[in-house]
N, C-alpha and C positions, 0 to 999 in steps of 0.2 A: 807751211809745206804745200806745194801745189799738186795735190792729189785730188782729182775730180770725183772719182767713184771709188769707195773704199768699204770693204766688209770687215766686221769685227768677229773674230773667232774666240771662244772661251773653251777654253778647253776641258763474277765470283769464281775464282780459281785459287789453288793453294800456291803460295810462294815460299821459297826457302826462307828460313829465319833471318839470314843475313840481309836479304833483299828487303824483307819486311822492316827490319831495324833501320835500314838506310832511308826507307820511305817515311818512317815515323820521325826520324831526325830532320828530314827535309821539311815536313809539315810543321814541326816545332819552330823552325827558323822563320816561318812566315809571320807577318804581323797579324794580330787579331783585328778583324774589321767590325767596329762597333756599329757603324752605319755608313751609308754611302759617302765616300770622301773622307772618312775618319779611320785612321790606322794607328793601332796602339802596340807598343813594344814592351810595356810594363816597366819594371825596375832594372836598371843597369848599374852594376857595381864598379866603382873606380878604386884606386888605391886608398885614398883618404876620404872619399866622398861617395854619395849615392845619387844617381840620376833617377828620380822617382817618376813613375807614370809618364814615360816618354811617349808623346802622342803627336800625330800630324793630322791637320785638317785642310782639305782642299776641295775643289769642285771636280776633281778628276776621278776616273775609274780605278786608278792605281796610285800607289805612293810615288811621290816625286823624290823623296829623300833616300829611298832604299837603294842598295848597290845596283840592283836591276829593277825595272818597274814591277812592283807587286811582290818582290821577293826579298828575303834577308832583312837587314835593318841596321841601325846604328850600333857601333861597338865602342867599348872604352879602351883607351890606351893611357895607362897611368891615371892621371886625374883629368883626362880629356875625353869628351864625347866626340867621336869621329864619324862623319857621314860622307859617303862616296856616291853621290847621285849620278845616275846614268840617263835618266829621262827628264831632267829638269832643264828644258830648253825652249826657246821661242824662235819662230822663223816666219818671215813674211816675204812675199813677192807679188808682182802683178796686181798692184793697187789693193793690197790687204794690210791689215794691222792685227797684231796678236798680243794678248796679255796673259801671263801665267803667274798665279799667286798661290803660295802655300804657307801655312802657319805651323810652326813647331813649338811645342810647349813641354816643360818639365819642371819639377821641384828639385832643386839641388840642396842636399843635406850633408853636412860634414859628419864624419864618424866621431865617436866619443873622444874627447881630448883634443879635437882639431876644430879650427875655425876657417871660414872662407874670407880670404884677404882681398882677392880680386878675381875677375873673370875676363879672359882674353879670347876674343872671337876672331877667327880669320876665315876668309872665303877666297876661292880661286876659280877661275873659269876662262873662257875665251869668247871672242866675237869675230864675225866676218861681215864686211860691208863691200859691195861692189855694184857695177852696172855701167851703163853708157854715160859718157860725159854730160854733165848738166842734170842728170836725173837724181832723185832724192831717195835716201833710205836712212833709217835711224834704228839704234839699238840701245837699251838701257838696262841697268841692274841697280837694285836698291834693297835695303833691309832696315827694318826698325825693330829694336830690341826693347821690350817692355818688361820691367823687373820690379819686384816688390820684396823687401826684406820681411820675412815671416817670424824669425826667431833671432834673439841675441843671447849668447851663452845658454842656449837651450830653453829660454823663456820666450813665450809668445809676445810679439809686439804689434802695434798697430801704426804702421808708417805709410806715408803717401807713396803711390806708385810713381816710378821714374821711367824715363825714356832715353835711349841712346841710339844713334844712327851708325850704320856702316859707312866708313870713310874710305874712298878709293883714291889712289894716287894719280889716276889718269881719267880723262874725259872731262866734260864740262858739268855745270850744275853745282848747287851749293855743297854737295857731298861727293862730287865726281860721279863717274859711272854712266855718263850720257855721251853717246858716240854718234856722229853724223857724217854723211858724205858732204864733200869729198875729203875733208881734212883728216878723217879717221879711217879712210879706206884701208883694207888689208884683209888677209885670210888667216884665221886661227891666231888672232892677236890676243895675247894674254892680258887679263885684267886681274887685279887682286885688291882686297879691301880688308879692313880690320876695325874692331871696336873694343874699347876697354871700359870695364866697369870697376872702379876702384872703391871697394866696399869699406876698407879701413878709413879712407879719406871721407867717405860719406857719413859714417858714424861719427867721426871726429867733428865734421861740420855741424852735426846736431848735438854735440857735446854728450855723446853716449859712450860710456866706457864698456869695453867687452868686444867680442867678436861675433860676426854674423855666423849663425849655424844652420840657417835654412832660408832659402830664397826661391821665389817663383819666377821663372824666366819664360817669356813668350816672345817669339819673333816672327815677323812677316817677311817673307822673301818674295820679291817681285821681279819678273823679267818682262820687257816689252820690246816689240819690234814693229816697224812699218816700212813699206816700200812702195814706190810707184810702179808703173807698168814696164819699166826698163831697168830695174834695180832689184837687189836682194839684200836681206838683212837676216842675221842669225846670231844668237847669243846663248850661252850655256853655263850653268854652274857645274863644277866638277869636284870640288872638295870643300868641306866645311868642318871646322874644328872649334869646339867650345872647351877651352882650357881653363881649369880652376887652379889658382894659386892658394894653397892652404898653409896654415901655420898652427902652432900650438895654442890652445885655448884653455888656460887653467880653470876658467869659469865653467867649462863644459866637461870637466872631469867627473868620473864616477869615483866615490871614495874607495881607497885600497882596502883589501880584505881585513888587514890589521886595524885600520881606522874604523871600519864598520863594526868589527867585533868589540872594540873599546866602547863605541857608542851604545851598542846593545847591552854591554855589561853595565855601563853607567845607568842606563834606563832601568835595568833590572834591580840594581842596588837602591835606586831611588824609590822604586815600588815597594821594596822590602822595608825601607825606613817608614814609609807611610803606613804600611800594614801593621808594623809593630806599634805605632802610635795609636 
């Protein structure tokens, strides 16, 4: 890219009870800030799963994954964790380049009697590239998903960490998602990408019987732009969904009350026999 000069940017009065309650609810919706650039939303319940210790780490003053910068947070829809970012964007013009990165992490745990069969991740956004003929600009999006199985049928396991990339259907590069002038010129051009983590197939490849019941998922999301003095580049993430496919897991069941009572009765009778002897 023929850019000669380029800078890199990194990014007491009384109130009615009703007003007070609204204020409290608004504060509760905010993410807790553990440290600069770290935002925590705690545990979020899905239908058959729990998203535990949902947390974001970045170098920014506000959350990039929240519905609005610094407010709200992820929500569950069925067995999916949905994020609706408004401030996750990168923009460049006039001989500049910009890179924006944020990491989201959570532990996904299935409810009793359920197992994790697969995780399907989808992302959606748009980009714009333009400028004078012959001038250069670029925009790119990428995401790496790092995951580790923690439990099988409720029992802790020690398995190697795995990695999966976001795959986009447009753009260049090994995983798509790289856009350049003039071939990719346009305004508010939609991009989308997906990643699939097949946990059932993963256990089968290791000859492990059972279902995954807990998994740690961490993923890095990156946006980058650059442009010379007569071009512009913009790219933004607008929607992220982490969907979990669950299934029945007999090995993760809790004994039914009748079964538990019989086991307790059996243990009691056995103790009586030993006492009589």
